[in-house]
Residue, then its C-alpha position, 0 to 999 in steps of 0.5 A: m415223416a415230418i420236417t422238424a425246426p432244426d432241420l428247417f434252420a440248417r437248410l436256411q444256412l444262417p451265420p452262426p453266432s460269433l460276435d461278442a460285440l458290434t463294432c459300432g459299440c452299441d448294444s441297445e436301440r438308444q445307442l444305435y438311434d444316436w450313432l446312426a444320427d451322428q453318421y449324417l446320412q440320409p436315405y433320401q439323399a442321393s449322394d448318402q444312399q450307397r454309404l447308408s446301405t453298405l453301413l446297413i448291410n454290415l449292421a444287419d450282418e453283425i446283429a445276425r451274428w452277435r451273441g447279445p440276448a434277443s431282447q436287445r437284438l430285436p429292437m435294434l433290428e427294428l431300427v435297421r429296418e426303418y432305415a433300410l426300408a426308407c433306403v430301398d424306397g429311395m434308391a430303388l422303388r421311386q425311381a422305377g416309373q421315372l423315364n430317365a431312370r437308368g444308368p450305372a447309378l440306378q443299377a447300383g442302387v437296385r443291387s444295393s437294395i437287393r443286398l440290403l433286403q437279403q441281409l435283413a432277412l437273414a438277420y431276423s431269421a437268425l434271430a427267430q432261430q435264437l427266440r425259438l431256443e431261448p428261455g423265458l416266458p413263453l407268451l412273450g417269446r412267441r410274440r417276438n418269434a412271430r414278429a421276427l418271422q413276419r419280418a423276415v418273410d416280409a423282406y423277401r416279399r419286398l424283394i420279390q416286388l422290387v426285382p420284376l420293376f427292373s427286370v432283374a433275376t430273382p436271387r438265388h434261394t430267395w423262394r426256397n428261404l421264404q417258404l422254409l420260414v413259412q414252414l417254420a411258422r407253421a410248425q410253431e402255429l405262428d403263421t396266422r398270428a397278427v403282428r403289428d407292422r406300420h409298413h402295411p396298408q392294414r397296419r397289421d400282417r401275418v406270415a402266411n398273408a405275406y407269403i401268399q401275396a408274394a406267391l399271387f404277385a409272382s405267379a401272375n408273371p408281373g415281369q411281362l407287365e408295365v410299371a404302373e400295372q406292376e404297382r396296381l397288381w401289387s395293391l391288389t394282391h394285398r387284398w386278394a392275399g386274405d381269400a386265399a389259404i395254405d392247404d398241405n393235405y388237399a385232395d384235389r389240385d385244381a384252382g391253386l398254386l402248388a409249392s415244393l420246399a425243394l424248388d427255389q422258384p414261385p409256386i406253380p399255377s395248377n393249370r400249368i401242369e395239370n397234363c404233366q406227369l409230376d409226383l404231387r408228393h413233393f407238393t404236399a405235406p411235409l415237402g410242400w403245400k398247395i395255395d388254395l384260390k378257389r375262394l379268390l377265383d370265384q370272387l374274381s369270376r364275378q368281379p366286373g371287368d376293370s377299366e385299366g387294360g383288363l389286368v383283373r381278367r389276365v390275372y384270372c386267366g392265368w390261374a382258372d383251370h378252364f384257361g390254359r390247357h383249353e386247346r389241344r397239345t399234342p405230345t412229342e418226343q423230338r429233338c431241337e436246337v435252342l438259341v437263348g437271347l436276342g444277341a445269339v439269334c442275330h449272330h446265328l441267323g444274320t448274314g453280316t450284310p444289311p438287306e436290299k431296300e427292295v427286301l425291306d419294302r416287301f417286308c414291311g408292305s404286305k404278307s408273305e405268300g406263305e402266310a397269306s395262304s396259310g390258315t395254321r397261324t390263326g389265334l397264336r396270340r395269348q395273354a402273357s398273364e395266362f402264363g405264370g413264372v419267375l422274374p426274367d434274366a438277360p443271359s445274352l447280355g452277360s459277362r464275356w469272361k467265364g473261368g477267368v478266360r474270355e469266351s468266344v463269340a461262337e462259345r457264347y452264342r452256341a446253340v443248345e440241344a433240347g427236347v420238345a415235349d408238346f405242340s399246340s396251335g400257338g407254340m410249344g413245350l420244352k425240356l431244356p438241360a438244368q444248367l439252363a436254369e439261370k438263362v431260361r427266364v420268362g420274357e426271354l427270347l428264343a429261337v428253336r430249330l426243328v430239322d432245318t427251320w428256325q422258330l422264333a418264340i418267347i418263354r411265357w412260363q418256365y419252372t425248374l425241376p431237379d433233372c431239367v427246366r420245363a418251359g412253355l413257348e409262344v410263337l412270337a413271328s411268322e417271319t423273321l429278317v435280321v437287321q442293324v439299327q443305329r440310334h440318334t444319340n442326344a449329342g446329335h451323333l449316330s450310335a454304332p449299328i446295333s443288331g435287331l430282328l425285323l418281325r412279321m408278328a404271329d397274327g400275319e398283320r403287324v410289322a415290329l422291330a425287336l431291339p435290345e433294352p434299355l438301349f432303345k425306348c419308345g420315341d427314339n429316332g434311328e437309321l435302319l441299315c439297308r442298301p443302297e441307303a439307310r432308311s430313317l425310322r421312329l420307334g413307336r409303342q411297344v407291342e411286346s416286351g421281354s427280359s432283355f428286349a422289347c418290340f416296337e412299331f415304327v414309322 
């Protein structure tokens, strides 16, 4: 049974038209332009950005609820969009690659940018709903409707680009709303209609291409990439979007990304779930579709390796059918306990006292006896891009208040019971309670206890089902020791002791220090607490990064 346009708009939960006039008194693009100019707020002036973003959020919200005709609302929204995109660029995007881009001011700018893009998408969605019902010339109405839908999809696309740059979780309902808008465009045969957009590299864009680009970018696991690699991946997906296509009545699910309107998450690479018992009706019309990657994968397979870290090859391995499930997996039904986040792991596994210096020397100097004689840890490392998933969260650094009551440390860091679905030579698959959907994100650190043994792992992929969360873990370390580190501040003082993990990585060769981000960065100096006296250290390059932690080499 087909889903109708009114049903799709109802699921978007758009604000009803309730305003007879805007509070600024404007009813045309020219009047709004003059009014904004009189405010003397510049999007690239740091002192003006928060005030301007708040003003634009309120303007977009009012235009979304205004009863004015679409012929007036659309040009005014286009003007608000120009200001909004400049504001997002100045507050967030230009700050992403800067070394000193940290602190409360940047966090406030990122939050405002996210809210501004969300409100812009809702305003254009409300306009598309009005255009569908408004009488007038059909040709002109379809042209305006295509533009409104493309602008709404583009706002969500820019939001999906923004959040991994700052390790922020993708806001709730982003993917649900985006895919509902795509379904609306497809139902009206507007998804492939070209729309002028001066902010697009080709100056023209389509709803389908904008959505496919966002899906390609998110499924390539951008949260595990550095800022420069994320920017390069974003540029590549602009080109790749034209080589993929939406197919809602497919016979073969291979070489594709599977999307469901019931799931608020990016489309899932088919090679991640080829051995899972999933009902494909949720991923076919009218409930979902497949993004066919056969043509794109064929081109990537013949493309020579790129010189900048093998990014294209890593992305290809994350989508191609003959990668990701080539190793043997052993199904099982076993219960386990799970700790989510670096803070919880340190709280449960730590002894509360610094280790002896001899213990540190042994840990850092040579492999443990069990590791030296074991052959079961070979080939544990996998490329991060092999796994797909959504933007990571940082649950262990969240609020200590719940329902107005201060949480105890034991409650905040308590272990959660979960199920083990399968094992492999490098990790395991988990079934986690559905209430952990906001905490269990790609790149988060987990400790899993099977019987009496804790194993440290990192989430490489996850997706949310109605009754549970499925996650794929990669074993991160063969040996772990909880330590405390004091960082040398710019003022020349030592910080309070901060808990971290000394790891012998799963390859058995490297030793690294897992510490919370953004408290630590490459090049920091500090003291590793041990008895009888602390050991000085300097953090080197990152060997692993997650949503709320990073693993550093050190000397």
